[in-house]
VOFI-733178 format. One line per field, with one value per residue (C-alpha): x, y, z. Coordinates in Angstrom, 1 decimal. Layout:
residues N
px [X / ...]
py [Y / ...]
pz [Z / ...]
This chain:
residues 557
px [105.1 / 102.9 / 105.0 / 108.2 / 106.7 / 105.6 / 109.2 / 110.7 / 108.2 / 109.0 / 112.7 / 112.3 / 110.2 / 112.7 / 115.7 / 113.9 / 113.0 / 116.7 / 117.8 / 115.4 / 116.2 / 120.0 / 119.9 / 120.5 / 119.1 / 115.7 / 113.3 / 110.3 / 108.4 / 108.7 / 106.2 / 102.6 / 101.5 / 103.7 / 102.4 / 98.8 / 99.1 / 100.7 / 98.0 / 95.1 / 96.6 / 97.1 / 93.6 / 92.1 / 94.0 / 93.0 / 89.4 / 89.3 / 90.8 / 88.1 / 85.3 / 86.4 / 88.2 / 85.2 / 82.4 / 81.6 / 82.4 / 79.6 / 79.8 / 80.8 / 82.2 / 85.8 / 86.8 / 85.5 / 87.4 / 90.6 / 90.3 / 89.4 / 92.6 / 94.6 / 93.0 / 93.7 / 97.3 / 97.8 / 96.1 / 98.2 / 101.4 / 100.3 / 99.4 / 102.8 / 104.6 / 102.6 / 103.5 / 107.2 / 107.1 / 105.2 / 106.8 / 106.0 / 102.3 / 101.6 / 104.1 / 102.7 / 99.1 / 100.4 / 102.1 / 98.9 / 97.0 / 99.8 / 99.4 / 95.7 / 96.5 / 93.1 / 90.9 / 92.0 / 92.6 / 95.9 / 97.1 / 97.1 / 98.6 / 101.4 / 102.3 / 102.2 / 104.1 / 107.4 / 106.9 / 108.3 / 111.6 / 111.4 / 111.0 / 113.1 / 116.3 / 117.1 / 120.6 / 123.3 / 122.7 / 119.0 / 119.5 / 122.1 / 119.7 / 117.0 / 119.6 / 120.9 / 117.4 / 116.0 / 119.0 / 120.5 / 117.4 / 117.3 / 121.0 / 120.5 / 117.5 / 119.5 / 122.3 / 119.9 / 118.4 / 122.0 / 122.6 / 119.3 / 119.7 / 123.4 / 124.7 / 128.3 / 131.4 / 132.1 / 134.5 / 131.9 / 129.3 / 131.8 / 132.3 / 128.6 / 128.2 / 131.0 / 129.4 / 126.1 / 127.8 / 129.5 / 126.1 / 124.3 / 127.1 / 126.9 / 123.1 / 121.1 / 122.7 / 125.6 / 127.1 / 126.8 / 130.5 / 130.0 / 127.3 / 128.7 / 132.1 / 130.9 / 127.8 / 127.1 / 126.0 / 124.2 / 120.9 / 120.0 / 116.6 / 114.5 / 110.7 / 108.0 / 108.4 / 111.9 / 115.2 / 117.5 / 121.2 / 123.7 / 125.9 / 128.2 / 127.7 / 130.6 / 130.3 / 130.7 / 127.0 / 126.0 / 122.6 / 120.1 / 119.2 / 115.7 / 115.5 / 112.3 / 112.5 / 112.6 / 109.7 / 107.2 / 105.8 / 104.9 / 103.5 / 101.4 / 98.3 / 98.1 / 98.6 / 95.8 / 93.4 / 94.3 / 93.6 / 90.3 / 89.2 / 90.3 / 88.5 / 85.3 / 85.4 / 86.0 / 83.1 / 80.8 / 81.8 / 81.8 / 79.2 / 80.4 / 83.9 / 84.1 / 87.6 / 87.0 / 88.0 / 91.6 / 91.7 / 90.0 / 92.7 / 95.5 / 94.1 / 94.0 / 97.2 / 99.7 / 100.1 / 100.9 / 103.4 / 105.2 / 105.7 / 108.7 / 108.3 / 104.9 / 106.7 / 109.2 / 106.3 / 104.6 / 107.9 / 108.3 / 104.6 / 104.6 / 107.9 / 106.5 / 103.1 / 104.8 / 107.7 / 106.7 / 107.7 / 111.5 / 111.9 / 110.7 / 113.2 / 112.2 / 115.0 / 115.6 / 114.9 / 117.5 / 115.3 / 118.1 / 118.7 / 115.2 / 112.8 / 109.6 / 111.7 / 114.8 / 114.6 / 117.7 / 117.4 / 119.5 / 120.9 / 119.6 / 120.1 / 118.9 / 117.3 / 113.9 / 111.1 / 110.0 / 113.6 / 113.3 / 116.8 / 118.4 / 116.7 / 117.8 / 121.4 / 121.4 / 119.8 / 116.5 / 113.4 / 110.9 / 107.9 / 108.9 / 109.3 / 105.9 / 104.3 / 105.9 / 104.8 / 101.3 / 101.5 / 102.6 / 99.8 / 97.1 / 98.2 / 98.2 / 94.9 / 92.7 / 94.2 / 95.6 / 93.9 / 97.1 / 98.3 / 101.4 / 99.9 / 102.8 / 104.4 / 105.9 / 109.1 / 111.4 / 109.9 / 110.1 / 113.6 / 114.8 / 118.2 / 119.7 / 121.3 / 124.9 / 124.9 / 121.6 / 121.0 / 117.4 / 115.8 / 114.6 / 112.0 / 113.0 / 110.0 / 110.8 / 108.9 / 106.4 / 104.7 / 101.5 / 99.4 / 95.7 / 94.0 / 90.9 / 87.9 / 86.7 / 83.4 / 85.0 / 87.7 / 85.1 / 83.0 / 86.2 / 87.2 / 83.8 / 83.7 / 87.1 / 86.0 / 82.9 / 85.0 / 87.4 / 84.5 / 82.6 / 79.5 / 77.7 / 75.0 / 77.5 / 79.6 / 76.6 / 75.7 / 79.1 / 79.8 / 76.6 / 77.6 / 80.9 / 79.0 / 79.0 / 75.2 / 74.0 / 77.6 / 78.7 / 79.8 / 82.1 / 83.3 / 84.2 / 86.1 / 88.0 / 89.0 / 90.2 / 91.3 / 89.5 / 86.6 / 83.1 / 83.1 / 86.2 / 84.7 / 81.6 / 83.7 / 86.1 / 89.2 / 91.3 / 90.2 / 92.5 / 95.4 / 94.9 / 95.3 / 96.8 / 93.4 / 91.7 / 94.3 / 93.7 / 89.9 / 90.2 / 92.4 / 90.0 / 87.1 / 88.9 / 88.5 / 85.0 / 83.6 / 85.5 / 82.3 / 81.0 / 84.5 / 84.8 / 81.2 / 82.2 / 85.3 / 83.2 / 80.7 / 82.9 / 84.4 / 87.5 / 89.4 / 88.8 / 90.7 / 94.2 / 93.5 / 92.6 / 95.8 / 97.8 / 96.1 / 97.1 / 100.7 / 101.0 / 99.5 / 102.1 / 104.8 / 103.3 / 102.9 / 106.6 / 107.6 / 105.1 / 103.4 / 100.1 / 96.9 / 98.8 / 96.8 / 99.1 / 98.2 / 94.5 / 95.2 / 97.1 / 94.3 / 91.8 / 93.8 / 94.0 / 90.3 / 89.3 / 91.5 / 90.3 / 86.6 / 87.0 / 88.8 / 86.1 / 83.3 / 85.0 / 85.4 / 81.6 / 80.6 / 80.1 / 79.5 / 82.4 / 80.6 / 80.1 / 83.8 / 84.9 / 82.6 / 84.1 / 87.7 / 86.9 / 85.3 / 88.4 / 90.8 / 88.8 / 88.8 / 92.5 / 93.2 / 91.2 / 93.3 / 96.5 / 95.3 / 94.4 / 97.8 / 99.5 / 97.5 / 98.6 / 102.3 / 102.1 / 100.4 / 103.2 / 106.1 / 107.9 / 107.0 / 103.4 / 103.4 / 104.6 / 101.9 / 99.2 / 100.5 / 100.6 / 97.1 / 95.9 / 97.5 / 95.9 / 92.6 / 92.8 / 94.1 / 90.9 / 88.8]
py [142.1 / 139.5 / 136.7 / 138.3 / 138.7 / 135.0 / 134.0 / 136.0 / 134.6 / 131.0 / 131.7 / 133.1 / 130.1 / 127.6 / 129.4 / 129.4 / 125.8 / 124.9 / 127.0 / 125.4 / 121.9 / 122.4 / 124.2 / 121.5 / 123.8 / 124.0 / 121.0 / 120.9 / 119.4 / 122.7 / 124.2 / 123.7 / 123.6 / 120.6 / 118.6 / 119.5 / 118.8 / 115.4 / 114.4 / 115.5 / 113.7 / 110.4 / 110.6 / 111.2 / 108.3 / 105.8 / 106.9 / 106.5 / 103.1 / 101.9 / 103.4 / 101.9 / 98.7 / 97.0 / 98.6 / 95.8 / 92.8 / 90.9 / 91.7 / 88.6 / 86.6 / 85.2 / 87.6 / 90.5 / 89.4 / 89.0 / 92.4 / 94.1 / 92.6 / 94.0 / 97.5 / 97.3 / 96.5 / 99.3 / 101.8 / 100.8 / 101.2 / 104.7 / 105.7 / 104.4 / 106.5 / 109.6 / 109.1 / 108.7 / 111.8 / 114.1 / 112.6 / 113.8 / 113.6 / 111.5 / 108.8 / 108.9 / 108.3 / 105.6 / 103.8 / 103.9 / 102.2 / 99.7 / 98.6 / 97.6 / 94.1 / 92.6 / 95.6 / 96.6 / 94.5 / 92.7 / 94.5 / 97.8 / 96.6 / 94.6 / 97.5 / 100.2 / 98.3 / 99.2 / 102.9 / 102.0 / 101.4 / 104.1 / 107.2 / 110.2 / 111.4 / 115.0 / 116.2 / 117.1 / 120.8 / 120.5 / 118.8 / 121.4 / 124.1 / 122.6 / 122.1 / 125.7 / 127.2 / 125.1 / 124.4 / 127.9 / 129.4 / 126.8 / 127.3 / 131.1 / 130.6 / 128.3 / 130.8 / 133.6 / 131.4 / 130.8 / 134.6 / 135.2 / 132.5 / 132.0 / 132.7 / 132.6 / 134.7 / 137.6 / 135.6 / 132.9 / 135.5 / 137.0 / 133.6 / 133.1 / 136.5 / 135.8 / 132.5 / 134.3 / 136.9 / 134.2 / 132.4 / 135.7 / 136.5 / 133.0 / 132.9 / 131.5 / 128.7 / 126.3 / 124.0 / 120.2 / 120.0 / 122.5 / 120.3 / 116.8 / 115.1 / 112.9 / 112.8 / 110.0 / 111.4 / 108.3 / 108.1 / 105.0 / 105.2 / 107.6 / 107.9 / 110.0 / 112.9 / 112.7 / 110.8 / 109.6 / 109.9 / 108.5 / 111.1 / 111.6 / 114.7 / 116.7 / 115.0 / 111.6 / 110.4 / 108.5 / 109.7 / 109.2 / 112.5 / 112.7 / 115.6 / 116.6 / 117.0 / 120.8 / 121.1 / 118.8 / 121.3 / 123.9 / 121.4 / 119.1 / 121.3 / 122.0 / 118.3 / 117.2 / 119.8 / 118.6 / 115.0 / 116.0 / 117.8 / 114.8 / 112.2 / 114.3 / 114.4 / 110.7 / 110.1 / 111.9 / 109.5 / 106.4 / 106.8 / 103.7 / 105.1 / 106.0 / 107.1 / 110.5 / 108.8 / 108.7 / 112.5 / 113.1 / 110.9 / 112.7 / 116.1 / 115.1 / 113.1 / 114.8 / 118.0 / 115.8 / 113.7 / 116.9 / 118.1 / 116.2 / 117.6 / 115.8 / 112.6 / 113.0 / 113.4 / 110.3 / 108.3 / 109.3 / 108.6 / 105.1 / 104.3 / 105.2 / 103.5 / 100.2 / 100.4 / 97.0 / 95.3 / 94.9 / 93.6 / 97.0 / 99.7 / 103.2 / 105.6 / 108.4 / 111.9 / 114.7 / 117.7 / 120.3 / 119.8 / 118.9 / 121.1 / 120.7 / 119.6 / 118.0 / 115.2 / 113.9 / 110.4 / 107.8 / 105.6 / 102.0 / 99.3 / 95.8 / 93.6 / 94.2 / 92.4 / 90.5 / 89.2 / 85.6 / 84.7 / 87.5 / 86.1 / 82.6 / 83.8 / 85.7 / 83.0 / 85.0 / 83.0 / 84.0 / 82.8 / 84.8 / 88.0 / 87.4 / 86.8 / 89.9 / 92.1 / 90.9 / 91.7 / 95.2 / 96.0 / 94.3 / 96.4 / 99.6 / 99.0 / 97.4 / 98.6 / 102.0 / 103.2 / 104.9 / 103.1 / 103.3 / 103.0 / 102.6 / 99.2 / 98.4 / 96.4 / 99.4 / 100.9 / 97.7 / 96.3 / 93.3 / 92.8 / 90.3 / 91.9 / 90.6 / 90.9 / 89.3 / 87.2 / 88.6 / 89.7 / 93.3 / 94.9 / 98.4 / 100.7 / 103.6 / 106.4 / 107.7 / 110.3 / 108.5 / 107.5 / 106.9 / 107.9 / 105.7 / 107.0 / 105.0 / 104.0 / 103.0 / 101.0 / 99.1 / 98.2 / 97.1 / 94.9 / 93.2 / 92.7 / 90.9 / 88.8 / 87.8 / 87.0 / 84.8 / 83.0 / 82.7 / 84.4 / 85.6 / 87.5 / 89.6 / 89.9 / 91.4 / 93.6 / 95.2 / 95.4 / 97.4 / 99.7 / 100.4 / 101.5 / 98.3 / 98.1 / 95.2 / 94.7 / 93.2 / 89.8 / 91.7 / 93.9 / 90.8 / 89.3 / 92.6 / 92.8 / 89.2 / 88.7 / 85.3 / 83.9 / 84.1 / 80.3 / 80.6 / 83.4 / 81.3 / 78.3 / 80.3 / 82.1 / 80.4 / 76.9 / 76.5 / 78.5 / 80.4 / 78.0 / 79.1 / 78.7 / 80.9 / 83.6 / 83.6 / 83.7 / 86.7 / 88.6 / 87.8 / 89.0 / 92.4 / 93.0 / 91.5 / 93.5 / 96.7 / 99.0 / 97.5 / 97.8 / 101.4 / 102.0 / 100.4 / 102.5 / 105.6 / 104.5 / 103.3 / 105.7 / 107.5 / 105.8 / 102.4 / 103.4 / 103.4 / 100.3 / 98.4 / 99.6 / 98.6 / 95.1 / 94.5 / 95.6 / 93.3 / 90.4 / 91.0 / 90.6 / 87.4 / 86.0 / 86.7 / 85.0 / 82.1 / 82.7 / 84.1 / 83.2 / 81.3 / 80.4 / 82.5 / 85.7 / 85.2 / 84.4 / 87.7 / 89.6 / 87.9 / 88.8 / 92.4 / 92.6 / 91.1 / 93.5 / 96.5 / 95.6 / 94.8 / 98.1 / 100.0 / 98.2 / 98.9 / 102.6 / 102.8 / 101.0 / 102.7 / 99.5 / 97.9 / 94.5 / 94.9 / 95.9 / 92.8 / 90.7 / 92.2 / 91.6 / 88.0 / 87.4 / 88.9 / 86.8 / 83.6 / 84.4 / 85.1 / 81.9 / 79.9 / 81.5 / 80.6 / 77.0 / 76.7 / 78.2 / 75.6 / 72.8 / 74.1 / 74.2 / 70.6 / 69.5 / 70.9 / 69.9 / 66.5 / 66.0 / 66.8 / 64.2 / 61.6 / 62.5 / 62.4 / 59.0 / 57.6 / 58.8 / 57.2 / 53.9 / 54.0 / 54.8 / 51.8 / 49.4 / 50.0 / 48.5]
pz [46.2 / 47.9 / 46.3 / 47.6 / 51.1 / 51.0 / 50.0 / 52.9 / 55.4 / 54.2 / 54.4 / 57.9 / 59.0 / 57.5 / 59.2 / 62.5 / 62.2 / 61.4 / 64.3 / 66.8 / 65.5 / 65.8 / 69.1 / 71.8 / 74.5 / 72.9 / 72.8 / 70.5 / 73.4 / 75.2 / 72.7 / 73.6 / 70.0 / 69.4 / 72.4 / 71.7 / 68.0 / 68.6 / 71.2 / 68.9 / 65.9 / 67.9 / 69.4 / 65.9 / 64.4 / 67.2 / 67.0 / 63.2 / 63.5 / 65.9 / 63.8 / 60.5 / 61.2 / 62.9 / 61.0 / 58.5 / 60.7 / 62.5 / 66.3 / 68.4 / 65.5 / 65.6 / 62.9 / 65.0 / 68.1 / 66.0 / 64.4 / 67.7 / 69.3 / 66.4 / 66.8 / 70.5 / 69.8 / 67.2 / 69.4 / 72.5 / 70.4 / 69.2 / 72.8 / 74.0 / 71.3 / 72.3 / 76.0 / 75.2 / 72.9 / 75.3 / 78.4 / 82.0 / 82.8 / 79.7 / 80.8 / 84.4 / 83.1 / 80.7 / 83.5 / 85.5 / 82.6 / 82.2 / 85.8 / 85.4 / 84.4 / 85.1 / 84.3 / 80.7 / 77.6 / 77.6 / 74.4 / 76.3 / 79.6 / 77.9 / 75.6 / 78.2 / 80.9 / 79.1 / 80.1 / 83.5 / 81.8 / 79.1 / 81.2 / 79.9 / 81.6 / 82.3 / 81.2 / 83.7 / 82.8 / 83.6 / 87.0 / 88.0 / 87.1 / 89.5 / 92.3 / 91.9 / 91.9 / 94.8 / 97.1 / 96.6 / 98.2 / 100.9 / 101.9 / 102.0 / 104.3 / 106.5 / 106.7 / 107.7 / 110.5 / 111.8 / 111.9 / 113.7 / 116.3 / 116.8 / 120.3 / 119.6 / 119.9 / 117.5 / 115.4 / 114.8 / 113.9 / 111.4 / 109.8 / 109.4 / 107.8 / 105.4 / 104.4 / 103.9 / 101.6 / 99.6 / 99.1 / 98.1 / 95.6 / 94.1 / 93.6 / 91.8 / 93.7 / 94.5 / 92.0 / 92.4 / 93.3 / 96.2 / 97.8 / 97.1 / 97.3 / 94.4 / 92.3 / 89.8 / 86.4 / 85.4 / 87.4 / 89.5 / 87.9 / 85.9 / 86.2 / 84.6 / 87.1 / 88.4 / 88.4 / 91.3 / 91.5 / 94.0 / 95.7 / 98.7 / 101.0 / 102.3 / 105.7 / 104.1 / 104.1 / 101.0 / 99.8 / 97.0 / 95.4 / 93.8 / 91.3 / 89.5 / 85.7 / 85.3 / 82.8 / 84.4 / 86.9 / 84.2 / 81.8 / 84.1 / 84.5 / 80.8 / 80.0 / 82.3 / 80.7 / 77.3 / 78.3 / 79.8 / 76.6 / 74.4 / 76.6 / 76.5 / 72.7 / 72.4 / 74.8 / 72.4 / 69.6 / 71.8 / 74.6 / 76.4 / 76.7 / 80.4 / 81.3 / 83.0 / 86.3 / 84.9 / 84.5 / 87.9 / 89.6 / 87.8 / 88.8 / 92.5 / 92.8 / 90.4 / 92.5 / 95.5 / 93.7 / 92.4 / 96.0 / 97.3 / 100.8 / 100.9 / 99.8 / 102.6 / 105.2 / 103.8 / 104.1 / 107.8 / 108.5 / 107.1 / 108.8 / 112.1 / 111.4 / 110.5 / 113.0 / 114.5 / 111.2 / 111.7 / 108.1 / 106.6 / 105.8 / 104.7 / 103.7 / 106.2 / 104.8 / 105.1 / 105.5 / 105.6 / 101.9 / 100.6 / 98.8 / 96.7 / 93.7 / 95.4 / 98.0 / 99.8 / 101.3 / 102.9 / 100.2 / 100.1 / 97.5 / 96.8 / 94.2 / 92.8 / 94.6 / 91.5 / 90.8 / 91.9 / 90.5 / 92.7 / 95.8 / 95.1 / 94.5 / 97.7 / 99.9 / 100.4 / 101.0 / 98.2 / 100.2 / 103.2 / 101.1 / 99.5 / 102.9 / 104.5 / 101.5 / 102.0 / 105.7 / 105.0 / 102.6 / 104.7 / 107.6 / 105.5 / 103.8 / 106.5 / 109.8 / 109.1 / 105.9 / 104.7 / 101.6 / 99.4 / 96.0 / 93.7 / 94.6 / 91.1 / 91.4 / 91.0 / 94.2 / 96.3 / 96.9 / 98.9 / 100.6 / 103.0 / 106.0 / 106.3 / 110.1 / 111.0 / 107.9 / 107.8 / 104.5 / 104.5 / 102.3 / 101.2 / 100.3 / 98.0 / 96.3 / 98.8 / 96.6 / 95.9 / 98.9 / 99.4 / 102.6 / 103.2 / 105.1 / 108.1 / 106.5 / 103.3 / 105.1 / 107.2 / 104.1 / 102.3 / 105.3 / 105.4 / 101.7 / 101.8 / 104.8 / 102.8 / 99.7 / 101.7 / 103.3 / 100.0 / 101.7 / 98.5 / 100.3 / 102.1 / 99.0 / 97.2 / 100.2 / 100.6 / 96.9 / 96.5 / 99.4 / 97.6 / 94.4 / 92.3 / 92.1 / 89.9 / 88.6 / 91.9 / 90.4 / 88.0 / 90.9 / 92.9 / 90.0 / 89.5 / 93.2 / 93.4 / 89.7 / 89.9 / 87.9 / 89.3 / 89.7 / 91.9 / 93.9 / 94.6 / 95.5 / 97.7 / 96.5 / 99.1 / 98.1 / 95.0 / 93.4 / 90.1 / 87.1 / 83.8 / 82.1 / 84.7 / 84.3 / 80.6 / 81.1 / 83.4 / 81.0 / 78.1 / 80.1 / 80.7 / 76.9 / 76.6 / 79.5 / 79.0 / 78.9 / 82.1 / 83.8 / 82.8 / 84.1 / 87.4 / 87.7 / 87.3 / 89.9 / 92.8 / 95.4 / 94.2 / 97.0 / 95.2 / 92.0 / 93.5 / 95.5 / 92.3 / 90.8 / 93.9 / 94.0 / 90.3 / 91.0 / 94.0 / 92.0 / 89.3 / 91.9 / 93.3 / 89.8 / 89.1 / 92.4 / 91.8 / 95.2 / 94.0 / 96.0 / 98.7 / 101.8 / 104.0 / 102.2 / 102.8 / 106.5 / 106.9 / 105.3 / 107.6 / 110.7 / 109.7 / 108.8 / 112.2 / 114.1 / 112.1 / 112.5 / 116.2 / 116.9 / 115.0 / 117.0 / 120.3 / 119.4 / 118.8 / 122.0 / 125.3 / 127.3 / 129.1 / 128.8 / 125.1 / 124.6 / 126.5 / 124.3 / 121.1 / 122.4 / 123.3 / 119.9 / 118.3 / 120.3 / 119.5 / 115.7 / 115.7 / 117.6 / 115.0 / 112.3 / 114.1 / 114.6 / 110.9 / 110.0 / 112.2 / 110.5 / 107.0 / 108.2 / 109.6 / 106.4 / 104.3 / 106.5 / 106.6 / 110.3 / 109.5 / 106.7 / 109.2 / 111.7 / 109.1 / 107.8 / 111.4 / 112.1 / 108.8 / 109.8 / 113.2 / 111.6 / 109.2 / 112.0 / 114.0 / 111.2]
């Protein structure tokens, strides 16, 4: 009897499995046990690999370093496979890790970078479901508001009531063809949380429609809890493993990124904040058809900001783009304290305006912003001023104030992605050499325990800034404009303005305010003079002037 029951249970399980596998509307990833089991298994395998592969090899030997690199690579590949399989939050966290070029071992960052181009795509049926659920409700609310506020003739009122009745009868919501004249099935881009489609509204406006993957909202909180538990377990085995900051950041930021209305507000805020930069373009938001899971924006296109070949083909000055991008971020970080923290190349486009011939920077994806407190922003400003001037006493002072403690030399290297020798000499004195870049990346692996300790100790505001710094450096490296003198000059200008504004706000004496303003003007004038000198030095006319002065100098002796 028991044997017969076991056979029946096995047959039922097999039949259910075949049904689930063959049913295209059911995804094994929807089942929590599958996602949890996969994450636990991957974590266990990675942990076992680290425990056993390096056990019998002398620490610090060449063989140890070689084997450690191999374990890093295998573990990174397993982590990438887990992220691709579990999708959603896992891909988002994997992308974050892949962006930390100078903070994590190269095997991890190189392997996880591909997650930016391997994000899953939702099916047409899934995105239609999200549009019906969200926009159907919004259109019904819009219709009700029209009924309540319309001051029209009876015929117009009847027309509105008829429209409302049609909408109510067609709930859960309108079809894509009812909202758009055309809607491209293939997304312009797919990310970890959403995908974007090009469409044309009934009134002829071309728009970009950002639609959230339907299952992300429900799975995100469970995924973060799972990551937290697994990281706590790993920390018990490897006490130096300090990655809880990653979970804390995901807990704080993911709910904000999943609210597209918050993204729309961020876009409008940054567009207003940086309105003086005529080269910056931020897509306009169409609020009447936007919800927490669907965002309609003005359609804008261009080449990715790291595509040097695209810029050269279209007559766009690469150095100008790099300089303007630096201006934007210096203004956001040092002056305003409101920072777009996801400037990977897919979110920053460039395009030459046919009418004016000017190159525009198009800033997309405004879900992830960091708001900096005034005290943090001032300490960060002064630290960068000290780094640019190679003032080691102030570097130590402000690094300690930002939580670095005795690890301030490592902190300075992490911020600048330069060697300690270059930091002492002055980071604006010489460009980054290939050997120095290799040294920094090697040190990321060698000092991983200290780096993770630092990331746990610094203010949470610093974490997204470090990620942003690394993404911007990646763009500069691709454009071959990294560590140019102009980028440091722009940073210096913004730091001087920010500190002077802060000092004026704290001063109650008109005389003191005038002194601060005079010192600010003098410092900015010195920077402008130095910039003019650099321009003359690099220009043909400047070379002639320098050669003439040199001849005059020699002729006097």
